TIFISE-916558 format. One record per residue (C-alpha): residue in three letters; x, y, z. Coordinates in steps of 0.25 Angstrom, whole numbers, plus 5000, padded with zeros to 4 digits. Layout:
<pts>
<rest=ALA	c1=X	c2=Y	c3=Z> .
...
</pts>
This chain:
<pts>
<rest=MET	c1=4981	c2=4990	c3=5118> .
<rest=VAL	c1=4977	c2=5004	c3=5116> .
<rest=CYS	c1=4984	c2=5011	c3=5104> .
<rest=LYS	c1=4985	c2=5025	c3=5096> .
<rest=VAL	c1=4979	c2=5023	c3=5083> .
<rest=ILE	c1=4990	c2=5033	c3=5076> .
<rest=ASP	c1=5003	c2=5037	c3=5081> .
<rest=LYS	c1=5009	c2=5051	c3=5078> .
<rest=LYS	c1=5017	c2=5046	c3=5065> .
<rest=CYS	c1=5003	c2=5043	c3=5061> .
<rest=ASN	c1=5004	c2=5028	c3=5061> .
<rest=PHE	c1=4990	c2=5021	c3=5063> .
<rest=PHE	c1=4989	c2=5009	c3=5073> .
<rest=TYR	c1=5005	c2=5010	c3=5075> .
<rest=PHE	c1=5004	c2=5000	c3=5087> .
<rest=MET	c1=5001	c2=4989	c3=5077> .
<rest=LEU	c1=5015	c2=4990	c3=5070> .
<rest=ASP	c1=5019	c2=4982	c3=5084> .
<rest=THR	c1=5010	c2=4971	c3=5081> .
<rest=ASP	c1=5012	c2=4957	c3=5077> .
<rest=ILE	c1=5000	c2=4956	c3=5068> .
<rest=TYR	c1=5003	c2=4953	c3=5053> .
<rest=GLU	c1=4996	c2=4961	c3=5042> .
<rest=TYR	c1=4985	c2=4967	c3=5053> .
<rest=ASP	c1=4977	c2=4977	c3=5045> .
<rest=GLU	c1=4976	c2=4990	c3=5054> .
<rest=PHE	c1=4965	c2=4997	c3=5044> .
<rest=SER	c1=4955	c2=4986	c3=5047> .
<rest=ASN	c1=4958	c2=4982	c3=5061> .
<rest=LEU	c1=4959	c2=4995	c3=5066> .
<rest=PHE	c1=4957	c2=5008	c3=5058> .
<rest=LEU	c1=4944	c2=5004	c3=5052> .
<rest=LYS	c1=4939	c2=5001	c3=5067> .
<rest=ILE	c1=4942	c2=5015	c3=5071> .
<rest=PRO	c1=4928	c2=5020	c3=5076> .
<rest=ASN	c1=4921	c2=5029	c3=5065> .
<rest=ILE	c1=4932	c2=5028	c3=5055> .
<rest=THR	c1=4928	c2=5035	c3=5042> .
<rest=LYS	c1=4931	c2=5033	c3=5027> .
<rest=VAL	c1=4940	c2=5046	c3=5029> .
<rest=ASP	c1=4947	c2=5040	c3=5041> .
<rest=ILE	c1=4950	c2=5027	c3=5032> .
<rest=LEU	c1=4955	c2=5034	c3=5019> .
<rest=GLU	c1=4965	c2=5042	c3=5029> .
<rest=TYR	c1=4969	c2=5030	c3=5034> .
<rest=PHE	c1=4972	c2=5024	c3=5020> .
<rest=GLU	c1=4981	c2=5037	c3=5017> .
<rest=TYR	c1=4989	c2=5034	c3=5030> .
<rest=LEU	c1=4992	c2=5021	c3=5026> .
<rest=ILE	c1=4997	c2=5023	c3=5011> .
<rest=LEU	c1=5004	c2=5036	c3=5014> .
<rest=GLY	c1=5009	c2=5030	c3=5028> .
<rest=TYR	c1=5015	c2=5018	c3=5022> .
<rest=SER	c1=5022	c2=5026	c3=5011> .
<rest=PHE	c1=5027	c2=5037	c3=5020> .
<rest=HIS	c1=5040	c2=5032	c3=5025> .
<rest=SER	c1=5044	c2=5027	c3=5013> .
<rest=THR	c1=5048	c2=5032	c3=5000> .
<rest=LEU	c1=5044	c2=5020	c3=4993> .
<rest=ILE	c1=5036	c2=5007	c3=4998> .
<rest=ASP	c1=5030	c2=4995	c3=4991> .
<rest=SER	c1=5017	c2=4997	c3=4986> .
<rest=ASN	c1=5009	c2=4988	c3=4996> .
<rest=ASP	c1=5015	c2=4995	c3=5007> .
<rest=ILE	c1=5003	c2=5004	c3=5007> .
<rest=ILE	c1=4993	c2=4993	c3=5006> .
<rest=PRO	c1=4987	c2=4990	c3=5021> .
<rest=GLU	c1=4983	c2=4978	c3=5026> .
<rest=PHE	c1=4970	c2=4978	c3=5023> .
<rest=PHE	c1=4971	c2=4977	c3=5009> .
<rest=TYR	c1=4976	c2=4962	c3=5010> .
<rest=GLN	c1=4967	c2=4959	c3=5022> .
<rest=SER	c1=4954	c2=4964	c3=5017> .
<rest=LYS	c1=4944	c2=4955	c3=5010> .
<rest=ASP	c1=4939	c2=4965	c3=5000> .
<rest=ASP	c1=4943	c2=4965	c3=4986> .
<rest=ILE	c1=4952	c2=4975	c3=4983> .
<rest=ALA	c1=4946	c2=4977	c3=4968> .
<rest=SER	c1=4932	c2=4977	c3=4972> .
<rest=ALA	c1=4922	c2=4988	c3=4967> .
<rest=LYS	c1=4919	c2=4989	c3=4980> .
<rest=ALA	c1=4927	c2=5000	c3=4989> .
<rest=THR	c1=4935	c2=4994	c3=5000> .
<rest=TYR	c1=4946	c2=4999	c3=5009> .
<rest=GLN	c1=4956	c2=4994	c3=4998> .
<rest=SER	c1=4950	c2=5002	c3=4988> .
<rest=GLU	c1=4949	c2=5015	c3=4997> .
<rest=TYR	c1=4964	c2=5013	c3=5000> .
<rest=ILE	c1=4968	c2=5011	c3=4986> .
<rest=GLU	c1=4961	c2=5024	c3=4982> .
<rest=VAL	c1=4968	c2=5032	c3=4993> .
<rest=ILE	c1=4981	c2=5026	c3=4986> .
<rest=GLY	c1=4977	c2=5032	c3=4974> .
<rest=GLN	c1=4973	c2=5045	c3=4978> .
<rest=PHE	c1=4987	c2=5046	c3=4985> .
<rest=PHE	c1=4995	c2=5041	c3=4972> .
<rest=LEU	c1=4986	c2=5052	c3=4964> .
<rest=ALA	c1=4990	c2=5065	c3=4975> .
<rest=GLY	c1=5004	c2=5061	c3=4973> .
<rest=TYR	c1=5006	c2=5057	c3=4989> .
<rest=ILE	c1=5010	c2=5041	c3=4983> .
<rest=ASP	c1=5016	c2=5035	c3=4969> .
<rest=PHE	c1=5018	c2=5021	c3=4965> .
<rest=LEU	c1=5032	c2=5017	c3=4960> .
<rest=THR	c1=5038	c2=5005	c3=4953> .
<rest=LEU	c1=5049	c2=5001	c3=4964> .
<rest=TYR	c1=5058	c2=4996	c3=4955> .
<rest=ASP	c1=5061	c2=5008	c3=4944> .
<rest=ARG	c1=5065	c2=5017	c3=4953> .
<rest=GLU	c1=5074	c2=5029	c3=4951> .
<rest=ASP	c1=5076	c2=5033	c3=4966> .
<rest=TYR	c1=5069	c2=5025	c3=4977> .
<rest=ASN	c1=5069	c2=5038	c3=4985> .
<rest=LYS	c1=5059	c2=5043	c3=4975> .
<rest=VAL	c1=5043	c2=5042	c3=4973> .
<rest=ASP	c1=5040	c2=5051	c3=4962> .
<rest=LEU	c1=5047	c2=5044	c3=4950> .
<rest=PRO	c1=5041	c2=5043	c3=4934> .
<rest=THR	c1=5040	c2=5029	c3=4935> .
<rest=ASN	c1=5029	c2=5031	c3=4947> .
<rest=LEU	c1=5015	c2=5027	c3=4945> .
<rest=SER	c1=5010	c2=5042	c3=4945> .
<rest=TYR	c1=5017	c2=5044	c3=4932> .
<rest=TYR	c1=5014	c2=5031	c3=4925> .
<rest=LYS	c1=5002	c2=5037	c3=4918> .
<rest=GLU	c1=4998	c2=5051	c3=4913> .
<rest=ASP	c1=4987	c2=5052	c3=4924> .
<rest=LYS	c1=4989	c2=5048	c3=4938> .
<rest=TYR	c1=4976	c2=5044	c3=4940> .
<rest=MET	c1=4976	c2=5034	c3=4930> .
<rest=ALA	c1=4991	c2=5029	c3=4934> .
<rest=TRP	c1=4983	c2=5026	c3=4948> .
<rest=ILE	c1=4971	c2=5020	c3=4943> .
<rest=TYR	c1=4980	c2=5011	c3=4936> .
<rest=PHE	c1=4989	c2=5008	c3=4947> .
<rest=ARG	c1=4977	c2=5005	c3=4956> .
<rest=ASP	c1=4969	c2=4996	c3=4948> .
<rest=ASN	c1=4981	c2=4988	c3=4945> .
<rest=TYR	c1=4990	c2=4987	c3=4957> .
<rest=PHE	c1=4979	c2=4986	c3=4968> .
<rest=TYR	c1=4966	c2=4980	c3=4960> .
<rest=LYS	c1=4970	c2=4973	c3=4948> .
<rest=GLU	c1=4985	c2=4968	c3=4953> .
<rest=LYS	c1=4984	c2=4969	c3=4968> .
<rest=ALA	c1=5001	c2=4972	c3=4967> .
<rest=TYR	c1=5001	c2=4978	c3=4981> .
<rest=ASP	c1=4998	c2=4963	c3=4985> .
<rest=ARG	c1=5005	c2=4953	c3=4974> .
<rest=ASP	c1=5006	c2=4937	c3=4977> .
<rest=PHE	c1=5020	c2=4937	c3=4972> .
<rest=ASP	c1=5019	c2=4922	c3=4972> .
<rest=LYS	c1=5006	c2=4923	c3=4964> .
<rest=ASP	c1=5008	c2=4935	c3=4955> .
<rest=ASP	c1=5023	c2=4938	c3=4952> .
<rest=MET	c1=5027	c2=4934	c3=4937> .
<rest=GLN	c1=5042	c2=4934	c3=4932> .
<rest=ILE	c1=5044	c2=4943	c3=4921> .
<rest=TYR	c1=5056	c2=4936	c3=4911> .
<rest=ASN	c1=5059	c2=4941	c3=4898> .
<rest=GLY	c1=5047	c2=4951	c3=4897> .
<rest=LYS	c1=5037	c2=4940	c3=4900> .
<rest=GLU	c1=5030	c2=4938	c3=4913> .
<rest=TYR	c1=5030	c2=4923	c3=4919> .
<rest=THR	c1=5025	c2=4917	c3=4931> .
<rest=ASN	c1=5035	c2=4910	c3=4941> .
<rest=LYS	c1=5032	c2=4897	c3=4937> .
<rest=THR	c1=5033	c2=4900	c3=4921> .
<rest=CYS	c1=5044	c2=4910	c3=4922> .
<rest=PRO	c1=5057	c2=4906	c3=4915> .
<rest=TYR	c1=5068	c2=4901	c3=4925> .
<rest=GLU	c1=5082	c2=4894	c3=4926> .
<rest=ILE	c1=5089	c2=4886	c3=4936> .
<rest=VAL	c1=5100	c2=4892	c3=4944> .
<rest=ASP	c1=5108	c2=4884	c3=4954> .
<rest=GLY	c1=5097	c2=4874	c3=4954> .
<rest=LYS	c1=5085	c2=4885	c3=4956> .
<rest=LYS	c1=5075	c2=4889	c3=4948> .
<rest=ARG	c1=5077	c2=4905	c3=4943> .
<rest=LEU	c1=5066	c2=4912	c3=4936> .
<rest=LEU	c1=5071	c2=4921	c3=4925> .
<rest=GLY	c1=5061	c2=4930	c3=4925> .
<rest=TYR	c1=5060	c2=4942	c3=4938> .
<rest=SER	c1=5046	c2=4945	c3=4947> .
<rest=ALA	c1=5037	c2=4955	c3=4940> .
<rest=LEU	c1=5032	c2=4958	c3=4955> .
<rest=VAL	c1=5045	c2=4962	c3=4962> .
<rest=SER	c1=5052	c2=4969	c3=4948> .
<rest=ASP	c1=5050	c2=4982	c3=4943> .
<rest=THR	c1=5038	c2=4984	c3=4935> .
<rest=SER	c1=5030	c2=4995	c3=4929> .
<rest=TRP	c1=5017	c2=5002	c3=4929> .
<rest=ASP	c1=5013	c2=4995	c3=4917> .
<rest=LYS	c1=5014	c2=4981	c3=4924> .
<rest=PRO	c1=5004	c2=4981	c3=4935> .
<rest=ARG	c1=5005	c2=4964	c3=4934> .
<rest=HIS	c1=5020	c2=4968	c3=4939> .
<rest=TRP	c1=5016	c2=4975	c3=4952> .
<rest=SER	c1=5018	c2=4971	c3=4965> .
<rest=HIS	c1=5020	c2=4980	c3=4978> .
<rest=ILE	c1=5035	c2=4976	c3=4977> .
<rest=ASN	c1=5037	c2=4984	c3=4963> .
<rest=ILE	c1=5027	c2=4996	c3=4965> .
<rest=GLY	c1=5030	c2=5005	c3=4976> .
<rest=ILE	c1=5023	c2=5017	c3=4982> .
<rest=GLY	c1=5030	c2=5030	c3=4987> .
<rest=ILE	c1=5024	c2=5042	c3=4995> .
<rest=THR	c1=5026	c2=5056	c3=4988> .
<rest=GLU	c1=5030	c2=5067	c3=4996> .
<rest=LYS	c1=5016	c2=5074	c3=4993> .
<rest=GLY	c1=5011	c2=5060	c3=5000> .
<rest=ARG	c1=5021	c2=5061	c3=5012> .
<rest=GLU	c1=5017	c2=5076	c3=5014> .
<rest=TYR	c1=5002	c2=5072	c3=5015> .
<rest=TYR	c1=5005	c2=5060	c3=5024> .
<rest=LYS	c1=5014	c2=5068	c3=5034> .
<rest=LYS	c1=5008	c2=5081	c3=5033> .
<rest=ASP	c1=4992	c2=5079	c3=5033> .
<rest=LEU	c1=4989	c2=5063	c3=5033> .
<rest=GLN	c1=4997	c2=5060	c3=5046> .
<rest=PRO	c1=4994	c2=5072	c3=5055> .
<rest=ARG	c1=4979	c2=5070	c3=5051> .
<rest=LEU	c1=4978	c2=5056	c3=5054> .
<rest=TYR	c1=4986	c2=5057	c3=5067> .
<rest=ASN	c1=4977	c2=5068	c3=5072> .
<rest=LYS	c1=4964	c2=5059	c3=5068> .
<rest=TYR	c1=4968	c2=5048	c3=5076> .
<rest=LYS	c1=4978	c2=5052	c3=5087> .
<rest=ASP	c1=4967	c2=5050	c3=5098> .
<rest=LEU	c1=4962	c2=5036	c3=5094> .
<rest=SER	c1=4968	c2=5024	c3=5099> .
<rest=VAL	c1=4963	c2=5008	c3=5099> .
<rest=GLU	c1=4963	c2=4997	c3=5109> .
<rest=ILE	c1=4967	c2=4985	c3=5103> .
<rest=ASP	c1=4967	c2=4971	c3=5109> .
<rest=ASN	c1=4979	c2=4961	c3=5108> .
<rest=ASN	c1=4974	c2=4956	c3=5095> .
<rest=TYR	c1=4973	c2=4970	c3=5089> .
<rest=ASN	c1=4958	c2=4971	c3=5089> .
<rest=VAL	c1=4952	c2=4985	c3=5093> .
<rest=ILE	c1=4946	c2=4986	c3=5106> .
<rest=ARG	c1=4943	c2=5000	c3=5107> .
<rest=TRP	c1=4946	c2=5014	c3=5101> .
<rest=ILE	c1=4951	c2=5026	c3=5110> .
<rest=GLY	c1=4949	c2=5040	c3=5106> .
<rest=HIS	c1=4944	c2=5046	c3=5093> .
<rest=ILE	c1=4948	c2=5050	c3=5080> .
<rest=ASN	c1=4950	c2=5064	c3=5078> .
<rest=SER	c1=4942	c2=5071	c3=5066> .
</pts>
């Protein structure tokens, strides 16, 4: 099967949408195998993933911008050694600092059609850069809130105190045990409580500035760059050959 690398709507490897592969990593299995790929190409692709996931919705779960290679890579995300994950996180940071995206607590919302709210991460500290460093270190590295194990990591809040599912006070209702607390990871949270963050209560939104950059700059640039490149793959989605070229 021979397929275009990108379509006119700037969807990379759009033919993979119809596959039955579960958790397929297009970045490692396809993009990185493009001949003569460069660091700039990789960073542009990261920009596409971050803004492309956000572009069609006002607000999405914060893990929706985390690509599959984060979960499948054997690299330690918190390693001092540079990794694709750390590079990807830095691109997220650049977009946040440039005002292209912002992070929100999902339950403390005045209007679900708005992205710019006083409770946004960008207003959490007087210095926006310090807000990003605080969020980056906790969300990605310390807590890995985008990849919470809800069975293992969740905690119950009851009368202002934290409990595990086993230690939380409970009552018996209709012969069944009902915990008196509420789940910290699926309830309203604040920027002061990174241990309570998860992809469910922390969201991400693309700003108008981000939409304009994606639509008027990034999309046409990427389409023109890859429009003359195709890939032939076998029935197991392995690359047989690349056809065409990348435009400079």
